[in-house]
VONUMI-982834 format. One line per field, with one value per residue (C-alpha): residue number from 1; residue in three letters; chain; y, z, x. Coordinates in nm, 3 decimals, decimal comma. Layout:
BEGIN
num NUM/... $
residu ALA/... $
chaine A/... $
c2 Y/... $
c3 Z/... $
c1 X/... $
This chain:
BEGIN
num 1/2/3/4/5/6/7/8/9/10/11/12/13/14/15/16/17/18/19/20/21/22/23/24/25/26/27/28/29/30/31/32/33/34/35/36/37/38/39/40/41/42/43/44/45/46/47/48/49/50/51/52/53/54/55/56/57/58/59/60/61/62/63/64/65/66/67/68/69/70/71/72/73/74/75/76/77/78/79/80/81/82/83/84/85/86/87/88/89/90/91/92/93/94/95/96/97/98/99/100/101/102/103/104/105/106/107/108/109/110/111/112/113/114/115/116/117/118/119/120/121/122/123/124/125/126/127/128/129/130/131/132/133/134/135/136/137/138/139/140/141/142/143/144/145/146/147/148/149/150/151/152/153/154/155/156/157/158/159/160/161/162/163/164/165/166/167/168/169/170/171/172/173/174/175/176/177/178/179/180/181/182/183/184/185/186/187/188/189/190/191/192/193/194/195/196/197/198/199/200/201/202/203/204/205/206/207/208/209/210/211/212/213/214/215/216/217/218/219/220/221/222/223/224/225/226/227/228/229/230/231/232/233/234/235/236/237/238/239/240/241/242/243/244/245/246/247/248/249/250/251/252/253/254/255/256/257/258/259/260/261/262/263/264/265/266/267/268/269/270/271/272/273/274/275/276/277/278/279/280/281/282/283/284/285/286/287/288/289/290/291/292/293/294/295/296/297/298/299/300/301/302/303/304/305/306/307/308/309/310/311/312/313/314/315/316/317/318/319/320/321/322/323/324/325/326/327/328/329/330/331/332/333/334/335/336/337/338/339/340/341/342/343/344/345/346/347/348/349/350/351/352/353/354/355/356/357/358/359/360/361/362/363/364/365/366/367/368/369/370/371/372/373/374/375/376/377/378/379/380/381/382/383/384/385/386/387/388/389/390/391/392/393/394/395/396/397/398/399/400/401/402/403/404/405/406/407/408/409/410/411/412/413/414/415/416/417/418/419/420/421/422/423/424/425/426/427/428/429/430/431/432/433/434/435/436/437/438/439/440/441/442/443/444/445/446/447/448/449/450/451/452/453/454/455/456/457/458/459/460/461/462/463/464/465/466/467/468/469/470/471/472/473/474/475/476/477/478/479/480/481/482/483/484/485/486/487/488/489/490/491/492/493/494/495/496/497/498/499/500/501/502/503/504/505/506/507/508/509/510/511/512/513/514/515/516/517/518/519/520/521/522/523/524/525/526/527/528/529/530/531/532/533 $
residu MET/LYS/MET/LYS/ILE/HIS/LYS/ILE/ILE/GLY/ILE/ILE/VAL/CYS/ILE/ALA/VAL/PHE/THR/LEU/ALA/ALA/CYS/THR/ASP/ASN/PHE/GLU/MET/TYR/ASN/THR/HIS/PRO/THR/ASP/PRO/ASN/PRO/ASP/ASP/MET/THR/THR/ALA/GLU/ARG/VAL/GLY/THR/LEU/PHE/PRO/GLY/MET/LEU/TYR/LEU/MET/HIS/ASN/ALA/GLN/GLU/ASN/ASP/ASN/GLN/MET/ILE/GLU/GLN/MET/VAL/GLY/ASN/GLN/TYR/GLY/GLY/TYR/MET/SER/THR/THR/ASN/ASN/TRP/GLN/GLY/THR/ASN/PHE/GLY/THR/PHE/ASN/PRO/ALA/SER/ASN/TRP/VAL/GLU/TYR/PRO/PHE/ASN/THR/LEU/PHE/SER/GLY/PHE/TYR/ALA/ASN/TYR/LEU/LYS/VAL/LYS/GLU/ILE/THR/GLU/GLY/LYS/GLY/TYR/ILE/TYR/ALA/TRP/ALA/ASN/ILE/VAL/ARG/VAL/ALA/VAL/MET/LEU/ARG/VAL/THR/ASP/THR/TYR/GLY/PRO/ILE/PRO/TYR/THR/LYS/MET/GLY/GLU/GLY/GLN/ILE/ALA/VAL/ALA/TYR/ASP/ASP/VAL/GLN/THR/ILE/TYR/HIS/ALA/MET/ILE/THR/GLU/LEU/ASP/ASN/SER/ILE/ASP/ALA/LEU/THR/ALA/PHE/ILE/SER/GLU/ASN/GLN/GLY/LYS/THR/ASN/PRO/MET/ALA/GLU/PHE/ASP/ALA/MET/TYR/ASN/GLY/ASP/PHE/ASN/LYS/TRP/ILE/ARG/PHE/ALA/ASN/SER/LEU/LYS/LEU/ARG/MET/ALA/VAL/ARG/ILE/GLY/LEU/VAL/ASP/GLU/ASN/TYR/ALA/LYS/ASP/VAL/MET/ALA/SER/ALA/ILE/ALA/GLY/GLY/CYS/ILE/GLU/SER/ASN/ALA/ASP/ASN/ALA/PHE/LEU/PRO/THR/THR/ASP/ASN/PRO/TYR/ARG/LYS/SER/ALA/PHE/ASP/TRP/GLY/ASP/LEU/ALA/VAL/ASN/ALA/THR/LEU/SER/ALA/TYR/MET/ASN/GLY/TYR/LYS/ASP/PRO/ARG/LEU/PRO/VAL/TYR/MET/THR/ALA/ALA/ALA/ASP/GLY/ALA/TYR/ARG/GLY/VAL/ARG/MET/GLY/ILE/ALA/ASN/ILE/ASP/LYS/GLY/ILE/TYR/SER/GLY/ALA/LEU/TYR/SER/LYS/PRO/ASN/PHE/SER/ALA/ASN/SER/PRO/LEU/LEU/VAL/TYR/CYS/ALA/ALA/GLU/THR/TYR/PHE/LEU/LYS/ALA/GLU/ALA/ALA/LEU/ARG/GLY/TRP/ILE/ALA/GLY/ASP/ASP/ALA/GLN/ALA/ARG/SER/TYR/TYR/GLU/GLN/GLY/ILE/THR/ILE/SER/MET/GLU/GLN/HIS/GLY/VAL/ALA/VAL/GLY/ALA/TYR/ILE/GLU/GLY/THR/THR/ALA/PRO/THR/ARG/TYR/ASN/ASP/PRO/THR/PRO/ASN/THR/ASN/ALA/GLN/GLN/PHE/THR/THR/GLY/ALA/THR/VAL/SER/TRP/THR/ASN/THR/ALA/SER/THR/THR/ALA/TYR/LYS/ILE/GLU/LYS/ILE/ILE/THR/GLN/LYS/TRP/LEU/ALA/ASN/TYR/PRO/LEU/GLY/PHE/GLU/ALA/TRP/CYS/ASP/PHE/ARG/ARG/THR/GLY/TYR/PRO/ARG/ILE/TYR/ALA/ALA/LEU/ASN/ASN/LEU/SER/SER/ALA/SER/THR/GLY/GLY/THR/VAL/THR/ASN/PRO/THR/SER/SER/LEU/SER/ASN/THR/ALA/ASN/LEU/ILE/ARG/MET/VAL/ARG/ARG/LEU/PRO/TYR/PRO/VAL/SER/GLU/TYR/ASN/GLY/ASN/ALA/ALA/ASN/VAL/ALA/ALA/ALA/VAL/ALA/ASN/PHE/LEU/GLY/GLY/GLU/ASP/LEU/LEU/THR/THR/ASN/LEU/TRP/TRP/ALA/LEU/GLN $
chaine A/A/A/A/A/A/A/A/A/A/A/A/A/A/A/A/A/A/A/A/A/A/A/A/A/A/A/A/A/A/A/A/A/A/A/A/A/A/A/A/A/A/A/A/A/A/A/A/A/A/A/A/A/A/A/A/A/A/A/A/A/A/A/A/A/A/A/A/A/A/A/A/A/A/A/A/A/A/A/A/A/A/A/A/A/A/A/A/A/A/A/A/A/A/A/A/A/A/A/A/A/A/A/A/A/A/A/A/A/A/A/A/A/A/A/A/A/A/A/A/A/A/A/A/A/A/A/A/A/A/A/A/A/A/A/A/A/A/A/A/A/A/A/A/A/A/A/A/A/A/A/A/A/A/A/A/A/A/A/A/A/A/A/A/A/A/A/A/A/A/A/A/A/A/A/A/A/A/A/A/A/A/A/A/A/A/A/A/A/A/A/A/A/A/A/A/A/A/A/A/A/A/A/A/A/A/A/A/A/A/A/A/A/A/A/A/A/A/A/A/A/A/A/A/A/A/A/A/A/A/A/A/A/A/A/A/A/A/A/A/A/A/A/A/A/A/A/A/A/A/A/A/A/A/A/A/A/A/A/A/A/A/A/A/A/A/A/A/A/A/A/A/A/A/A/A/A/A/A/A/A/A/A/A/A/A/A/A/A/A/A/A/A/A/A/A/A/A/A/A/A/A/A/A/A/A/A/A/A/A/A/A/A/A/A/A/A/A/A/A/A/A/A/A/A/A/A/A/A/A/A/A/A/A/A/A/A/A/A/A/A/A/A/A/A/A/A/A/A/A/A/A/A/A/A/A/A/A/A/A/A/A/A/A/A/A/A/A/A/A/A/A/A/A/A/A/A/A/A/A/A/A/A/A/A/A/A/A/A/A/A/A/A/A/A/A/A/A/A/A/A/A/A/A/A/A/A/A/A/A/A/A/A/A/A/A/A/A/A/A/A/A/A/A/A/A/A/A/A/A/A/A/A/A/A/A/A/A/A/A/A/A/A/A/A/A/A/A/A/A/A/A/A/A/A/A/A/A/A/A/A/A/A/A/A/A/A/A/A/A/A/A/A/A/A/A/A/A/A/A/A/A/A/A/A/A/A/A/A/A/A/A/A/A/A/A/A/A/A/A/A/A/A/A/A/A/A/A/A/A/A/A/A/A/A/A/A/A/A/A/A/A/A/A/A/A/A/A/A/A/A/A/A $
c2 -2,559/-2,346/-2,162/-2,110/-1,872/-2,173/-2,290/-1,928/-1,967/-2,304/-2,165/-1,855/-2,057/-2,295/-1,992/-1,838/-2,155/-1,923/-1,728/-1,566/-1,537/-1,251/-1,104/-1,228/-1,572/-1,881/-1,725/-2,046/-2,012/-1,749/-1,933/-2,256/-2,232/-2,312/-2,591/-2,774/-2,878/-3,101/-2,891/-3,219/-3,172/-2,836/-2,604/-2,285/-2,111/-2,275/-2,294/-1,894/-1,866/-2,064/-1,824/-1,517/-1,591/-1,589/-1,292/-1,069/-1,157/-0,960/-0,645/-0,697/-1,008/-1,239/-1,512/-1,529/-1,435/-1,241/-1,064/-1,007/-0,958/-0,708/-0,573/-0,528/-0,471/-0,195/-0,054/-0,033/0,091/0,309/0,435/0,529/0,246/-0,028/-0,175/-0,456/-0,592/-0,890/-0,769/-1,063/-1,046/-0,657/-0,606/-0,458/-0,219/0,000/0,024/0,075/-0,190/-0,489/-0,780/-0,801/-1,103/-0,862/-0,597/-0,778/-0,970/-0,766/-0,756/-1,100/-1,202/-1,000/-1,035/-1,466/-1,439/-1,253/-1,320/-1,690/-1,694/-1,336/-1,474/-1,770/-1,544/-1,376/-1,702/-1,844/-1,518/-1,460/-1,099/-1,004/-0,976/-0,927/-1,189/-1,066/-0,706/-0,818/-0,932/-0,583/-0,411/-0,676/-0,647/-0,227/-0,265/-0,545/-0,386/-0,032/-0,135/-0,235/0,029/0,245/0,078/0,037/0,282/0,204/-0,195/-0,396/-0,317/-0,224/-0,555/-0,839/-1,121/-1,028/-1,302/-1,103/-1,336/-0,996/-0,712/-0,348/-0,131/0,171/0,467/0,562/0,824/0,561/0,321/0,557/0,611/0,281/0,158/0,435/0,381/0,007/0,092/0,273/-0,009/-0,246/-0,033/0,009/-0,318/-0,425/-0,148/-0,336/-0,708/-0,522/-0,361/-0,737/-0,960/-0,760/-1,015/-1,260/-1,518/-1,347/-1,740/-1,547/-1,459/-1,783/-1,645/-1,365/-1,280/-0,940/-0,861/-1,162/-1,093/-0,763/-0,524/-0,235/-0,270/-0,311/-0,055/0,208/0,006/0,132/0,439/0,489/0,347/0,625/0,913/0,772/0,762/1,064/1,307/1,049/1,219/1,576/1,749/1,638/1,583/1,865/1,864/1,502/1,428/1,656/1,485/1,135/1,288/1,420/1,136/0,859/1,150/1,124/0,753/0,684/0,640/0,458/0,668/0,454/0,194/-0,032/-0,103/-0,064/-0,281/-0,599/-0,957/-1,191/-1,380/-1,649/-1,634/-1,240/-1,186/-0,934/-1,025/-1,429/-1,155/-0,942/-1,207/-1,563/-1,463/-1,161/-0,943/-0,686/-0,361/-0,050/0,236/0,510/0,772/0,589/0,615/0,983/1,104/0,928/0,979/1,362/1,383/1,155/0,990/0,757/0,499/0,411/0,120/-0,034/-0,008/-0,125/-0,307/-0,089/-0,182/-0,384/-0,026/0,097/0,306/0,288/0,296/0,215/0,128/0,367/0,261/0,140/0,050/-0,188/-0,473/-0,425/-0,679/-0,871/-0,971/-0,619/-0,464/-0,750/-0,780/-0,641/-0,227/-0,164/-0,180/-0,431/-0,433/-0,491/-0,764/-1,075/-1,411/-1,342/-0,937/-0,872/-0,739/-0,360/-0,258/0,015/0,263/0,554/0,752/0,816/0,899/1,205/1,294/1,250/1,496/1,703/1,751/1,814/2,067/2,216/2,240/2,354/2,007/1,987/2,234/2,378/2,589/2,608/2,591/2,238/2,092/2,119/1,963/1,687/1,668/1,624/1,392/1,132/1,192/1,077/0,782/0,651/0,679/0,507/0,241/0,131/0,112/0,487/0,790/1,077/1,392/1,652/1,514/1,699/2,045/1,924/2,132/1,957/1,869/1,514/1,388/1,374/0,969/0,869/0,547/0,324/0,150/0,314/0,450/0,778/0,707/1,021/1,231/1,508/1,647/2,036/2,101/1,858/1,910/2,002/1,836/2,165/2,329/2,636/2,666/2,753/2,909/2,899/2,846/2,589/2,399/2,360/2,217/1,998/1,814/1,804/1,651/1,400/1,310/1,229/1,023/0,844/0,770/0,683/0,434/0,214/0,007/0,058/0,086/0,156/0,469/0,588/0,624/0,703/0,981/1,069/1,066/1,298/1,542/1,506/1,410/1,236/1,394/1,082/1,003/0,922/0,602/0,613/0,409/0,481/0,175/0,232/0,230/0,234/-0,176/-0,174/0,029/0,373/0,588/0,749/1,067/1,016/1,246/1,522/1,622/1,959/1,950/2,143/2,286/2,178/2,126/1,726/1,657/1,269/1,230/0,826/0,547/0,692/0,310/-0,018/-0,102/-0,383/-0,758/-0,935/-1,148/-0,852/-0,775/-1,204/-1,257/-0,899/-0,707/-0,513/-0,377/-0,311/-0,075/0,073/0,154/0,247/0,476/0,655/0,647/0,700/0,895/0,640/0,538/0,198/0,351/0,331/0,700/0,764/0,996/0,837/1,034/1,203/1,191/1,452/1,723 $
c3 -1,910/-1,808/-1,488/-1,360/-1,055/-0,812/-0,961/-0,868/-0,562/-0,456/-0,518/-0,283/-0,029/-0,040/-0,053/0,261/0,465/0,428/0,775/0,773/1,087/0,963/0,570/0,667/0,842/0,593/0,275/0,121/0,181/-0,076/-0,334/-0,275/-0,455/-0,251/-0,423/-0,522/-0,857/-1,056/-1,328/-1,515/-1,601/-1,686/-1,958/-1,937/-1,935/-1,666/-1,471/-1,463/-1,530/-1,171/-1,011/-1,060/-0,944/-0,543/-0,608/-0,753/-0,532/-0,235/-0,433/-0,237/-0,016/-0,120/0,107/0,425/0,719/0,574/0,432/0,777/0,935/0,665/0,474/0,727/1,073/0,935/0,659/0,633/1,042/0,952/0,632/0,789/0,569/0,761/1,179/1,317/1,551/1,686/2,061/2,043/2,399/2,429/2,197/1,840/1,598/1,603/1,974/1,922/2,146/1,880/1,998/1,885/1,627/1,504/1,426/1,252/1,011/0,709/0,703/0,717/0,495/0,208/0,228/0,252/0,035/-0,238/-0,229/-0,217/-0,539/-0,692/-0,580/-0,832/-1,143/-1,075/-1,085/-1,374/-1,623/-1,469/-1,382/-1,758/-2,036/-2,033/-1,775/-1,521/-1,604/-1,494/-1,184/-1,083/-1,146/-0,920/-0,663/-0,629/-0,658/-0,331/-0,151/-0,156/0,030/0,310/0,319/0,312/0,632/0,804/0,652/0,588/0,460/0,315/-0,067/-0,293/-0,156/-0,144/-0,371/-0,373/-0,145/0,199/0,503/0,661/0,422/0,540/0,522/0,321/0,403/0,218/0,017/-0,141/-0,198/-0,377/-0,582/-0,685/-0,743/-0,975/-1,166/-1,138/-1,289/-1,575/-1,691/-1,654/-1,916/-2,110/-2,137/-2,200/-2,436/-2,639/-2,620/-2,723/-2,997/-3,115/-3,057/-3,247/-3,308/-3,110/-2,788/-2,500/-2,300/-1,982/-2,039/-1,846/-1,519/-1,538/-1,306/-1,350/-1,682/-1,893/-2,032/-2,205/-2,161/-2,259/-1,939/-1,715/-1,850/-1,747/-1,430/-1,408/-1,473/-1,224/-0,961/-1,043/-1,057/-0,698/-0,583/-0,698/-0,564/-0,230/-0,196/-0,356/-0,032/0,037/-0,253/-0,461/-0,760/-0,813/-0,802/-0,996/-1,320/-1,226/-1,257/-1,620/-1,680/-1,574/-1,741/-2,073/-2,058/-2,015/-1,684/-1,636/-1,693/-1,816/-1,641/-1,942/-1,753/-1,397/-1,236/-0,982/-0,893/-0,951/-0,632/-0,596/-0,181/-0,151/0,181/0,299/0,227/0,462/0,728/0,754/0,656/0,795/1,064/1,209/1,283/1,028/0,950/0,771/0,959/1,105/0,922/0,587/0,655/0,806/0,467/0,241/0,361/0,438/0,027/-0,009/-0,227/-0,543/-0,430/-0,081/-0,168/-0,366/-0,109/0,238/0,325/0,518/0,845/0,925/1,007/0,650/0,780/0,637/0,936/1,021/1,375/1,579/1,513/1,877/2,081/2,374/2,424/2,152/2,183/1,860/1,912/1,941/1,655/1,371/1,397/1,201/1,323/1,145/0,812/0,662/0,320/0,047/-0,133/-0,331/-0,285/-0,684/-0,613/-0,763/-0,511/-0,629/-0,676/-0,844/-1,091/-1,320/-1,082/-0,899/-1,187/-1,183/-0,866/-0,806/-1,124/-0,918/-0,676/-0,850/-1,068/-0,752/-0,602/-0,925/-0,965/-1,331/-1,585/-1,503/-1,329/-1,059/-1,361/-1,515/-1,150/-1,140/-1,422/-1,291/-1,023/-1,126/-1,376/-1,119/-0,941/-1,268/-1,371/-1,024/-1,049/-1,428/-1,222/-1,005/-1,217/-1,071/-1,232/-1,098/-1,099/-0,897/-0,670/-0,795/-0,690/-0,364/-0,086/0,214/0,494/0,624/0,844/1,240/1,329/1,622/1,762/1,881/2,066/2,433/2,445/2,382/2,063/1,875/1,704/1,436/1,237/1,359/0,945/0,659/0,283/0,042/-0,312/-0,516/-0,604/-0,580/-0,333/0,016/0,072/-0,208/-0,009/-0,215/0,134/0,135/-0,232/-0,132/0,156/-0,121/-0,360/-0,100/0,064/-0,289/-0,371/-0,042/-0,147/-0,486/-0,434/-0,150/-0,020/-0,076/0,307/0,262/0,001/0,257/0,569/0,410/0,220/0,622/0,769/0,458/0,402/0,726/0,541/0,483/0,847/1,028/1,351/1,688/1,801/2,072/2,336/2,288/2,491/2,389/2,628/2,604/2,576/2,286/2,073/2,194/2,340/2,066/2,013/1,898/1,582/1,643/1,428/1,350/1,287/1,383/1,200/1,490/1,322/1,326/1,533/1,563/1,437/1,462/1,424/1,188/1,097/1,194/1,432/1,288/1,353/1,664/1,437/1,235/1,574/1,602/1,287/1,170/1,495/1,346/1,030/1,189/1,513/1,239/1,051/1,343/1,483/1,122/0,957/1,224/1,458/1,741/1,757/1,662/1,766/1,634/1,667/1,449/1,128/0,821/0,554/0,364/0,614/0,870/0,935 $
c1 0,041/-0,267/-0,135/-0,548/-0,605/-0,651/-0,257/-0,174/-0,316/-0,182/0,188/0,162/0,049/0,311/0,533/0,392/0,509/0,847/0,959/1,250/1,509/1,686/1,787/2,079/2,031/1,918/2,094/2,012/1,690/1,616/1,707/1,548/1,155/0,923/0,777/1,043/0,974/1,185/1,348/1,406/1,022/1,011/1,087/1,284/1,026/0,833/1,116/1,093/0,793/0,671/0,877/0,626/0,310/0,432/0,669/0,314/0,110/0,296/0,221/-0,109/-0,132/-0,392/-0,315/-0,621/-0,338/-0,104/-0,322/-0,560/-0,192/-0,052/-0,288/-0,576/-0,442/-0,156/-0,233/-0,618/-0,636/-0,342/-0,471/-0,811/-1,040/-1,068/-1,110/-1,047/-1,324/-1,166/-0,945/-0,701/-0,601/-0,583/-0,350/-0,392/-0,238/-0,537/-0,492/-0,060/0,036/0,100/0,223/0,614/0,563/0,306/0,517/0,748/0,539/0,502/0,928/0,958/0,680/0,776/1,118/1,078/0,850/0,998/1,338/1,260/1,172/1,362/1,688/1,617/1,559/1,838/2,022/1,838/1,847/2,200/2,051/2,003/1,724/1,326/1,248/1,525/1,335/1,033/1,095/1,291/0,935/0,782/1,075/1,044/0,631/0,711/1,054/0,856/0,606/0,885/1,086/0,804/0,644/1,031/1,203/1,599/1,596/1,871/1,842/2,096/2,342/2,037/2,196/2,530/2,642/2,695/2,626/2,537/2,352/2,355/2,101/2,073/1,925/1,552/1,663/1,903/1,660/1,429/1,727/1,814/1,437/1,371/1,669/1,583/1,232/1,437/1,619/1,377/1,168/1,433/1,492/1,077/1,084/1,365/1,212/0,867/1,017/1,220/0,935/0,628/0,346/0,486/0,362/0,540/0,595/0,524/0,195/0,058/0,259/0,147/-0,192/-0,155/-0,145/-0,108/0,203/0,085/0,455/0,302/0,082/0,421/0,544/0,320/0,291/0,661/0,586/0,311/0,560/0,817/0,548/0,376/0,792/0,870/0,515/0,606/0,994/0,895/0,892/1,184/1,395/1,229/1,473/1,535/1,200/1,111/1,302/1,149/0,817/0,842/1,036/0,697/0,497/0,629/0,718/0,372/0,181/-0,188/-0,427/-0,728/-0,909/-0,847/-0,470/-0,555/-0,345/-0,545/-0,490/-0,729/-0,895/-1,091/-1,126/-1,108/-0,929/-1,104/-1,439/-1,332/-1,212/-1,547/-1,790/-1,666/-1,410/-1,601/-1,275/-1,323/-1,530/-1,517/-1,312/-1,517/-1,381/-1,450/-1,800/-1,831/-1,641/-1,853/-2,190/-2,085/-2,016/-2,291/-2,044/-2,208/-1,948/-2,034/-2,267/-1,973/-1,713/-1,916/-2,254/-2,518/-2,576/-2,898/-3,060/-3,048/-2,715/-2,348/-2,127/-1,772/-1,604/-1,359/-1,037/-0,855/-1,106/-0,951/-1,094/-1,328/-1,653/-1,634/-1,988/-2,100/-1,910/-1,927/-2,273/-2,547/-2,519/-2,202/-2,067/-1,835/-1,601/-1,836/-1,594/-1,759/-1,513/-1,382/-1,324/-0,969/-0,681/-0,652/-0,251/-0,281/-0,567/-0,569/-0,758/-0,421/-0,215/-0,486/-0,403/-0,055/-0,065/-0,311/-0,066/0,252/0,087/-0,027/0,289/0,485/0,674/0,543/0,378/0,042/-0,125/-0,423/-0,686/-0,433/-0,465/-0,824/-0,876/-0,647/-0,839/-1,145/-1,050/-0,898/-1,280/-1,459/-1,184/-1,276/-1,628/-1,590/-1,437/-1,628/-1,938/-2,113/-2,238/-2,054/-2,370/-2,340/-2,051/-1,776/-1,977/-2,010/-1,996/-2,100/-1,839/-1,782/-2,098/-2,055/-1,991/-2,196/-2,193/-2,523/-2,307/-2,341/-1,959/-1,790/-1,693/-1,863/-1,637/-1,660/-1,413/-1,350/-1,301/-1,284/-1,215/-1,536/-1,549/-1,641/-1,222/-1,416/-1,608/-1,409/-1,054/-0,824/-0,482/-0,267/-0,310/-0,697/-0,611/-0,404/-0,635/-0,909/-0,637/-0,529/-0,892/-1,046/-0,668/-0,793/-1,146/-1,013/-0,752/-0,952/-0,848/-0,477/-0,426/-0,040/-0,075/-0,331/-0,091/0,172/-0,011/-0,125/0,228/0,390/0,082/-0,148/-0,415/-0,725/-0,822/-0,834/-1,003/-0,834/-0,810/-1,054/-0,840/-0,450/-0,267/0,096/0,356/0,785/0,748/0,516/0,729/0,693/0,420/0,209/0,061/-0,294/-0,400/-0,586/-0,942/-0,760/-0,407/-0,124/0,125/0,395/0,715/0,755/0,492/0,436/0,063/-0,020/0,217/0,520/0,638/0,725/1,057/1,250/1,196/1,377/1,531/1,724/1,889/1,923/2,078/2,177/2,260/2,551/2,360/2,057/2,177/2,423/2,085/1,915/2,198/2,276/1,974/1,686/1,826/1,925/1,533/1,382/1,039/0,664/0,662/1,040/0,966/1,066/1,286/0,979/0,756/0,916/0,605 $
């Protein structure tokens, strides 16, 4: 059987109907295949293989509603890439007053969609072999998104048969994930060595790499590098060892190895053009206009007056008729634009930060080399000439909203592109690296949000209206255009609170996690372990 893209998407849509009441309730549901195939009609490879597409597409949601609720509303708003333009009766992540059922959506969707199939893979493979190793790489990629959104989650004890699944602290989760990646890399390396010249029976079920496990190994090492840099400021010695291991093992450093998931009905395009619910974020347009970035027309459409102009996040009771209209730029995706999971440019920016901080071998010159390589390979990825961009000395432009209100905003400072033209402090160069990484990683909103919480960069425009309150998850402090170095300053939303379903079905364990790992506060404003700045 040939697993065509429309069939893959069909499986994903079937999986999307699952709703998880809790990590602990309905445990049997985790082991139920969502399409209920007849095993007698399938080969062993098909029985396992058909479980993978639904898991893969949780690395970047393709289903239109899931993408809107997770990628668009949360990651891409808090990451500074996009702004939603529907007022949804006055509730919005961008104004910091999301509805309670919205806050739990990423947790429930990713857990139910993933573990329903993963635990079946584990059962069929008896928890061993190359297929199980492949599934564990996907597990890390998906659950990393969950723990980076909520903090402590059930992880090490998932699938061990408990009725009530205990939570792990974030450090434990990261260490367990990295161990899992190491084990998977070893297993896939052995499989490749033992099966030279043979067809991989999983190829037709692999929407990302068509069964090329050499690329999956590079992806796994790239995840290790991403995670190690994320925790480098709080777990330095361990992180340095992981960075060295990941780089030695081989990360994604060529655009030919970039990780994408194909689509036939891109959910960003649908939301922006068919529904009128999505626009480019004003932060992104301000940076790209100021830098004269050649990727600008690739990333966003031009407004009717020829300008590239985003929309401020967090406009209370936003008028969809105006802000989804012709005066504002939309994300420039076509129906078959693939969904990014990891790009080579990110590897170079991770190395640049690691070299500059002394986490890997190298000096300022080496950090600069990685930084400029990251910019160049991103331009190549998007088919534009880098030109004089790397030498750029201009700052982000002022944002002016043509709709009469108080939306004008300008950064008091902002990193230029050129490595050498301004202050040579490490902190300023970190800002340059994170800013260019942010531009290259579009539209990986969750990665952008992680970097913002970890470093304070890129500088993101404050929400125009802050409607947060104790009843909506805590009173949020808006970010400012000039950063403060005040210890533990709460900047924007730091995480999402746990689902009501967890409090109903896994009450003792979620309460213990909040008390022991989050300082007793399950709020939008609660810092994660690696994001304490």
